[in-house]
Z-matrix of the N, CA and C atoms (Angstrom, degrees):
N
C 1 1.442
C 2 1.523 1 108.39
N 3 1.302 2 115.62 1 133.39
C 4 1.453 3 120.68 2 -179.51
C 5 1.525 4 111.09 3 -76.52
N 6 1.321 5 115.62 4 163.73
C 7 1.465 6 120.64 5 -178.33
C 8 1.519 7 111.62 6 -66.47
N 9 1.320 8 117.72 7 -39.91
C 10 1.469 9 119.71 8 -179.45
C 11 1.519 10 111.09 9 -67.62
N 12 1.306 11 116.37 10 -35.26
C 13 1.462 12 120.69 11 178.62
C 14 1.525 13 111.30 12 -65.91
N 15 1.311 14 116.74 13 -47.47
C 16 1.459 15 118.81 14 179.82
C 17 1.533 16 111.58 15 -69.57
N 18 1.336 17 117.98 16 -29.57
C 19 1.461 18 120.92 17 175.08
C 20 1.526 19 110.81 18 -65.10
N 21 1.340 20 117.04 19 -44.27
C 22 1.457 21 120.56 20 178.95
C 23 1.530 22 111.68 21 -64.82
N 24 1.312 23 116.69 22 -40.20
C 25 1.461 24 119.59 23 179.14
C 26 1.531 25 110.64 24 -66.46
N 27 1.322 26 117.15 25 -40.89
C 28 1.464 27 120.90 26 178.31
C 29 1.522 28 111.02 27 -65.91
N 30 1.317 29 116.88 28 -43.26
C 31 1.456 30 121.16 29 178.96
C 32 1.533 31 110.90 30 -65.77
N 33 1.316 32 117.47 31 -39.18
C 34 1.454 33 121.39 32 177.23
C 35 1.516 34 112.38 33 -65.05
N 36 1.318 35 116.32 34 -40.23
C 37 1.465 36 120.44 35 177.04
C 38 1.519 37 110.94 36 -65.25
N 39 1.330 38 116.70 37 -39.16
C 40 1.465 39 120.17 38 177.10
C 41 1.528 40 110.79 39 -65.25
N 42 1.330 41 117.44 40 -38.35
C 43 1.466 42 120.52 41 177.98
C 44 1.524 43 110.60 42 -65.62
N 45 1.330 44 117.52 43 -38.30
C 46 1.469 45 120.29 44 176.83
C 47 1.526 46 110.91 45 -65.38
N 48 1.319 47 117.29 46 -38.03
C 49 1.462 48 120.79 47 177.91
C 50 1.533 49 110.81 48 -65.80
N 51 1.331 50 116.79 49 -42.37
C 52 1.462 51 120.86 50 177.77
C 53 1.524 52 110.39 51 -63.91
N 54 1.327 53 116.80 52 -40.38
C 55 1.468 54 119.13 53 179.74
C 56 1.524 55 110.99 54 -65.76
N 57 1.325 56 117.55 55 -35.35
C 58 1.460 57 120.20 56 178.52
C 59 1.530 58 110.89 57 -67.56
N 60 1.329 59 117.11 58 -40.71
C 61 1.468 60 120.62 59 177.28
C 62 1.528 61 110.21 60 -64.41
N 63 1.335 62 117.39 61 -42.48
C 64 1.458 63 120.52 62 176.17
C 65 1.528 64 111.20 63 -62.68
N 66 1.319 65 116.16 64 -38.02
C 67 1.459 66 120.45 65 177.53
C 68 1.525 67 110.99 66 -63.16
N 69 1.317 68 117.01 67 -41.15
C 70 1.462 69 120.48 68 177.09
C 71 1.526 70 111.34 69 -61.42
N 72 1.320 71 116.70 70 -43.27
C 73 1.467 72 120.67 71 -179.58
C 74 1.517 73 111.03 72 -64.35
N 75 1.340 74 116.11 73 -47.38
C 76 1.464 75 120.01 74 -177.97
C 77 1.518 76 111.35 75 -65.50
N 78 1.324 77 117.01 76 -44.25
C 79 1.465 78 119.33 77 -176.60
C 80 1.523 79 111.89 78 -71.50
N 81 1.338 80 117.93 79 -33.31
C 82 1.455 81 119.29 80 178.47
C 83 1.530 82 111.29 81 -70.94
N 84 1.331 83 117.13 82 -32.17
C 85 1.462 84 119.37 83 175.92
C 86 1.522 85 111.06 84 -67.31
N 87 1.328 86 116.83 85 -32.92
C 88 1.462 87 121.53 86 -178.99
C 89 1.526 88 111.07 87 -73.57
N 90 1.334 89 116.24 88 -53.45
C 91 1.457 90 120.28 89 -178.07
C 92 1.526 91 109.08 90 -163.30
N 93 1.317 92 115.57 91 144.17
C 94 1.461 93 121.55 92 -178.01
C 95 1.524 94 111.79 93 -61.00
N 96 1.326 95 116.87 94 -39.57
C 97 1.459 96 121.03 95 -177.70
C 98 1.524 97 111.28 96 -63.54
N 99 1.325 98 117.02 97 -43.51
C 100 1.455 99 119.55 98 178.17
C 101 1.526 100 111.25 99 -67.01
N 102 1.311 101 117.38 100 -32.61
C 103 1.456 102 120.37 101 176.17
C 104 1.518 103 111.90 102 -64.30
N 105 1.328 104 116.43 103 -42.29
C 106 1.466 105 119.69 104 177.76
C 107 1.524 106 111.42 105 -67.90
N 108 1.330 107 116.90 106 -40.17
C 109 1.471 108 120.06 107 177.34
C 110 1.526 109 110.59 108 -62.97
N 111 1.318 110 117.14 109 -40.02
C 112 1.464 111 120.75 110 179.27
C 113 1.519 112 111.58 111 -67.91
N 114 1.319 113 116.51 112 -32.71
C 115 1.463 114 120.28 113 179.27
C 116 1.519 115 111.21 114 -73.08
N 117 1.318 116 116.60 115 -44.54
C 118 1.466 117 120.68 116 -174.44
C 119 1.528 118 113.52 117 -87.94
N 120 1.330 119 117.18 118 -31.05
C 121 1.466 120 122.19 119 -178.30
C 122 1.529 121 109.75 120 -131.88
N 123 1.334 122 118.28 121 81.50
C 124 1.468 123 120.43 122 -175.79
C 125 1.534 124 114.86 123 -55.43
N 126 1.348 125 120.68 124 -37.74
C 127 1.476 126 117.43 125 178.01
C 128 1.526 127 112.74 126 -61.80
N 129 1.321 128 118.05 127 -35.24
C 130 1.460 129 121.16 128 176.51
C 131 1.530 130 109.56 129 -66.67
N 132 1.311 131 116.36 130 -37.75
C 133 1.456 132 120.78 131 177.92
C 134 1.516 133 112.08 132 -64.17
N 135 1.330 134 117.21 133 -39.37
C 136 1.457 135 119.35 134 177.24
C 137 1.523 136 110.96 135 -69.97
N 138 1.314 137 118.10 136 -30.48
C 139 1.456 138 121.14 137 172.36
C 140 1.515 139 110.72 138 -62.78
N 141 1.325 140 116.12 139 -41.78
C 142 1.470 141 120.99 140 174.73
C 143 1.521 142 110.42 141 -59.57
N 144 1.331 143 117.20 142 -41.36
C 145 1.464 144 120.98 143 -178.72
C 146 1.524 145 111.20 144 -64.33
N 147 1.331 146 117.88 145 -35.57
C 148 1.462 147 120.25 146 177.66
C 149 1.523 148 111.46 147 -65.87
N 150 1.326 149 116.83 148 -34.06
C 151 1.458 150 119.67 149 179.43
C 152 1.526 151 112.45 150 -80.25
N 153 1.327 152 117.87 151 -20.54
C 154 1.470 153 121.83 152 179.13
C 155 1.527 154 110.59 153 -115.94
N 156 1.318 155 117.07 154 54.86
C 157 1.466 156 121.55 155 -178.25
C 158 1.518 157 113.12 156 -62.42
N 159 1.324 158 118.01 157 -23.74
C 160 1.456 159 119.57 158 178.03
C 161 1.522 160 111.76 159 -64.77
N 162 1.325 161 117.68 160 -30.76
C 163 1.463 162 121.04 161 -179.49
C 164 1.524 163 113.20 162 -105.86
N 165 1.327 164 117.83 163 -22.53
C 166 1.462 165 120.39 164 -172.00
C 167 1.525 166 113.11 165 -120.07
N 168 1.312 167 118.00 166 28.37
C 169 1.468 168 119.17 167 -179.10
C 170 1.536 169 111.89 168 -68.11
N 171 1.331 170 117.45 169 -33.60
C 172 1.469 171 119.30 170 178.15
C 173 1.527 172 111.59 171 -68.18
N 174 1.314 173 116.42 172 -31.76
C 175 1.469 174 120.48 173 177.56
C 176 1.521 175 110.15 174 -64.28
N 177 1.330 176 116.43 175 -46.40
C 178 1.454 177 120.84 176 179.61
C 179 1.528 178 110.77 177 -65.60
N 180 1.336 179 117.26 178 -37.51
C 181 1.468 180 120.69 179 178.75
C 182 1.525 181 111.44 180 -64.23
N 183 1.334 182 117.56 181 -44.09
C 184 1.465 183 120.53 182 177.73
C 185 1.519 184 111.20 183 -64.39
N 186 1.314 185 117.33 184 -41.94
C 187 1.462 186 120.61 185 -179.99
C 188 1.527 187 111.13 186 -65.31
N 189 1.331 188 116.99 187 -42.16
C 190 1.465 189 120.33 188 178.26
C 191 1.527 190 110.93 189 -64.05
N 192 1.327 191 116.63 190 -42.10
C 193 1.468 192 120.26 191 178.11
C 194 1.527 193 110.82 192 -62.99
N 195 1.315 194 116.52 193 -39.82
C 196 1.461 195 120.09 194 178.12
C 197 1.512 196 112.61 195 -63.94
N 198 1.327 197 116.78 196 -44.92
C 199 1.470 198 119.85 197 179.17
C 200 1.522 199 111.42 198 -66.31
N 201 1.327 200 117.64 199 -36.06
C 202 1.468 201 120.25 200 177.70
C 203 1.519 202 110.58 201 -65.54
N 204 1.334 203 117.65 202 -42.34
C 205 1.474 204 120.50 203 178.93
C 206 1.521 205 110.80 204 -65.42
N 207 1.317 206 117.85 205 -39.70
C 208 1.471 207 120.31 206 177.64
C 209 1.515 208 110.08 207 -64.71
N 210 1.331 209 117.15 208 -41.97
C 211 1.459 210 121.01 209 -179.85
C 212 1.527 211 110.41 210 -64.86
N 213 1.335 212 117.24 211 -41.30
C 214 1.471 213 119.68 212 179.05
C 215 1.532 214 112.22 213 -68.08
N 216 1.314 215 116.31 214 -31.64
C 217 1.457 216 120.45 215 179.27
C 218 1.509 217 113.90 216 -77.39
N 219 1.292 218 116.47 217 -20.96
C 220 1.457 219 120.94 218 -177.73
C 221 1.506 220 108.38 219 -70.80
């Protein structure tokens, strides 16, 4: 694996981690139940973010950027 490839994968993974933390913050501010669902079941939390784009658009943007960087690094 080349250095640029592993850098992109690492950066993409970090972006996904940041998006998950942002998702936890946004969902916990909205409702305790969604915060717990986002903590225990992240895919369900991202589903919540898609339905609440007015509050969670930055979460989706970070997650999309992370997946794009991982895909480019692969």
